[in-house]
C-alpha positions, 0 to 999 in steps of 0.5 A: 730363693729365700723370698720364695721359701718365706712365701711358701711358709705362709701357704704350706700349713693346710696341705701339710696338715691335711696330708699328715692327718688323712694319711694317719687316720686311714692307716690307723683304720687299716691297722684296726680293721679285721675280717669282721670289721671293715674287711675290705681293707683288711689284707694281710701280707702273706709272707710277713713274719709280724702278721703285717697288713698291706695297703699302706700306700692307700693313706699316702694316695688319699692324702695326695688326692686331697692335697692336689684338690686343694692346690687347684684353688691356689695361685698357679701358672696355667701350665702348673694348673693343667698338670695338677688337674690332669694328675687326679685321674692318674692317681685314682688309676694307680690307687685302683690297680694297686688295691686290686693287686694287693687284694687279688694279685693281678698279672704284670701285663695288666698292671703295665696297662694301667701304668701306661694309661696313667702316665699317658694322661699326665704326659698328654697334659704337657706335650701334644704328640701330634704337633711335631717330631720334637714334641713327639720325642719329648712325649716318648721320653716322658712316658719312659721316665714315668713308667720307670719311676712307677716301677723303680719306686716299687723295687726299693720297697723291700725292707721296713721304712726303706720306701719312706727314707728313700722317698723322703730324700727324693722329695728333698731333691725336688724341693731343691729343684722347686727352689732353684726354678721358683716352683712353689707348687713343687715344694708344696707337693714335696712337703706334703709327700714327706709328711705323709710318709712321716705318718706312714713311718709310725706304722711301718717302722720295725716291726712293721704293722702295715706294708706299703703294698703295690699302691705305696711304691707306685703312688710315690713314683707317680708323685715324683713324675708329677713334680718332674713334669712341673719342673720340666715345663717351668724350666723350659718356660723361664730359662731360655738357655736351659736345654730339655736334656739339662732339665731332664737330667736334673729331674733324674738326679733328684730321683736317681735311686729308684731310676738306677735301681730299676735300670740295674735290676732290668740289666741284671735279669737280662744278663743272667737270663732270669725272669724279667718281671718276677720278684727276687731278693737280689736287690741292693737292700737285700745284698747289703743286709746280707753282706755286712750282717746288718739289721733292717734299721741299719740297712735302711739308714745306710741306703738313706746316706747313699741316696743323700750322697748321690743326690748331693754329688749330682746337684753340686756337679751340675753347677760346675759341669753340665747336668747330664755329666753330673747325672752320668757321674752319680749313676756311675758311682752308684752302679760301681758300688751296687755291683761291687756289693751285689755281684757275689750274690748274683753269681750264685748258680741257684739261690733259695728264692730261685728254688722257691720260684721253681716249685711255685711255678711247678705248682701252678703249671698243669702237672699232677704229682702223685705220691707213691701210695696213690701210684701203688693203689692205682696199679693194684686196681689195674692188676686186679681187673685187667680184662674188665679194664681192657673191655671197658677201654675197647667199648669206649673206643 
């Protein structure tokens, strides 16, 4: 393991340097943009109290594309090279729909279409679904995990630096898996991601100048999915005794926070019969902040330690029991803590966010609301010319 780490130290400088530099330059360009200068990347966050801008994920995405292009010229196994080459188009797709959503706010079903397309391309690079039933099953599981990662990472982006801190710990989890399975490429991608997030930190720290936006969460989830694909293929080709379920469980332990966040959120919305695909402020980071009256920095640091604990417990237990049991244990601990903190907030009959959502939907629906002055004015016109109005109505009929 140490030999692999020392070998990687000789190779990491260029992708890490490129990732950090490109991300920092693009984010600095977004920060300096205005409506008159580079207006196409000047997208202001509508509800930001600090007049922050969106598209923070664009820097991470561009650094990832350049790093992936560089990694194709390094020494890779055939399966790793296939996954890396197949990741370029999905990264572009996710960046494209994320940019459109940040600028124009597209519908959930349109985003889901792009997500299925991006995840499907990557899954096809690893499995041939037409070969036999087993590969079709792996392909279906791969699609489900990929979509869960893309949407789960978006849900954790609710406070300044929360995506950075949780994303960094998740990347550290994949570094461990890269060392465990001797996957140098997984370690390089993780380190590139961490340093790109570090560049983003300068613009996202409280008070935030730039938010990650739709691109940020989705591209980070896609990065985890790419690493998961590589780890799965590597573990199955090297370790004969490693079952597909064990490999999948280890991958899910590394990305446990976004996956568990998505699962709990989806179950909660179904249970309380709220809108499944509509955003709210009932996630753990919101409830944790309100429950203990924490600042944004304190809340995200708390989340950081929660994520470290879950990943650490999962990987430690996986060495003594099966990885699946280790994953189930970490998920149970997280779910217990999550529900204990959040249920009082979930159980309220109507939150402020639900009230706001009601009026937003009312505004967007085909209902015309007239104030009392307009009604009185129309009624006075009707009283003044009843015969003429009746005659005109009769002629029109």
